[in-house]
N, C-alpha and C positions, 0 to 999 in steps of 0.2 A: 255195651260193657261185656268184655270178655270174662268168662267164669272159669277158673282153673281149680282143678282138685290135685293137690299135690301128695305124692306119698314118697317119704324118704326111704333110699335103698342102700343107704350108708351113713356116715357119720361126718360131721364138719362141714362149712360152707361149700367145699367143692365137690360133696359126695354126689353120687349120682342120682338123679331125680326122673321120676317118671311123672309126667304131668298130661293131664287129660283136659281138654278145653272144649266149650260149647261152641265156641266160634271155630270154623275151617281156618287153618293158617299153616303157613309153613315157615321155618326158620328165615328171618328177615323180611317175613310178608306181616304188615301190622293190620290188626283187626281194626274196626271202626275207632276213630278217635287216637290212633298211632299206637294202641297197647299191643305188645308182644307178650306172649306167655309160653312159648314154644318150648318143648322139651330141650332143644338145641340152644337154647340161650346160654351163656356162659354166668355164672352167680356173680353178683356186684363185686366180691373178693378178687375175680380173675380178671375184669376189665382193665386191659392195658392203657396206660395213659391217662387214666381218668382219678379225679380227685375223689378221694375214699373216706366216709366217716361212718361210725359204727358205735351201735349201745347195746347194752344188754336190758331185757325187758323186766320191768317191776310191775307187780299187781297195782292197780290204780286203787288209792284209799277210796272207801265207800263204793267201790265198783261192785258188781254182781260177784255172788259167791263163785262162779266160775272162773275167776282170775285168781284165786286165793293158790293156785298150786302152777300157775302158768310161768315158765322160764323160758329162756332163749336168747338169741342175738339177733339183731339187723343190721343190715350194711345198706348204705346207697352210695353210688359211684356216679359222678356226674362228669360226662365228657361234652365235648364241642358239640355233638349233635344228637345226643341221648341222655336219659338218665335212666339208671338201673337199679332196682331195689330186691334185695334178696332176705327172706328170713328164715329163721330156723327155730321151731318152738317146741315144747313139750308141756305137759300137764293140761291140755286141752280137753274138752269132752270129745270121746269117741265120735267120731265121724260128726261132729258139730261143722257148723258152717260159720266162717270168720271173715272178716276183712280188715287189712291193715292199711292206714294211710299215712304217708309222709305229709309232715307239717312243718310251718315256718318259724314256729317258736317251741321252745323248750316245754317239757311235761309240766311244770308248776304252772303255766298258762291254762286256760280252761281249754281241755282236751288237745293241747300242744297248738293253740291258736288255728287261723285258716289253714287250708289245705295248701300243700307244696306244688305250685303249678309249672307245668312245661309248656312252652309256647312251640306249637309244631304248624304244619300246612293247614291242618283242619281246625285251627283256632287254639285256645288253651285247656289243657285237661290235668286234673290232679293225679299225682302217682300214686295208684293204690293196686292192692294186691288182693284178689278176692280166691277162696281156697276152702277145702274142706280138710279136717284131721283125719287121720287114718284111724282104724279100730282100737289103736293104743294111746290115741290122743297127741300123736307127732304130726308135725308139718312141715315142709320145707318148701317155699315158693319164690319163683325169681318172677319180675314183671320188668319191661322195658319200655319207655315213652319216648318216640322220636321227637325230636325239638329241642330248644335252647332255654335256659335260665341262668339267672345272673348270681344266684348265691347256692348256699348248701342247705339241705334240709335239717332242719335243727332235732326231730324227734319223728318216731313212728308211733302211731297209736293203734293198736289192736281193739277191733269192736267185734263182739258177738252179733252175728247175722241172723236174720230168721229163716232165710233160704238160700240155695244155691246162687242165687243172683246177689247177692249181698242186700236183699232186702229185709227190713225189722220194722214193719207197721210204717213205713215211708221215709225211713232214716238210715243210718249206719247202725243202729243198734245200741247196745251199752257198751262204753269203754270198760275194756276187762284188763289191760295192761298197756304200760307205756315204755319206750327205750328213748332217754336222750342221747342224741348223736354227738361223738367228737371225732377228731381227726385220728384216724385209726393210725 
C-alpha cells in the first residue's frame, strides 16, 4: 500500500497539493496494486470524460469524538481504465493519520458496505486514500487505481488510522465520517 501525506496549499478541489509518498513513483507509474498518489495527479473533479460523483462528509453517529468537527467533500471519477478519488477535509486531529475508502453502499449501510473494487492487471483492489492531516487538521489527497469497474462508488468512509500505513490494531480504525455520493 502506498502511504501519502497530503498538505493543502490552496482551497477548493483543484487547489495545488504537495503529496509525499512512502513508495517511489512518478506521474503515471503505479505503486504495487495499481495505486497512484503522485502530486502530478489531477483531482477527480478535473478528470476529463469521467463520470463524477461527489458528497459532503458528515460525522458518523456513535463514532469517536475525533469526528465531531470533521467536514469536507469527496469526489470519485470513474473513467474507462481507472478510478480517481479526491478528498478535501478539515476538523481532523492535527497531524493525525487517516484513510478514506470508497464503498459500494450508502452511509446508512454498515460503514458503507463492502469496499469499492477496481479490477486491474494485478487483480482487484479497493480504492483507498491513506494520508496525514497537516498541523491545522486539514488534508487534501488524491489517489487513482488503474483498472475497470462497472458501477459508481456510493460513499466514502473516513477512518481514523493508527499509523502512517493506515494500520490500527489490524484494521482500518474507527469510522469517523461518511459522505454519500451523488452525481455531481
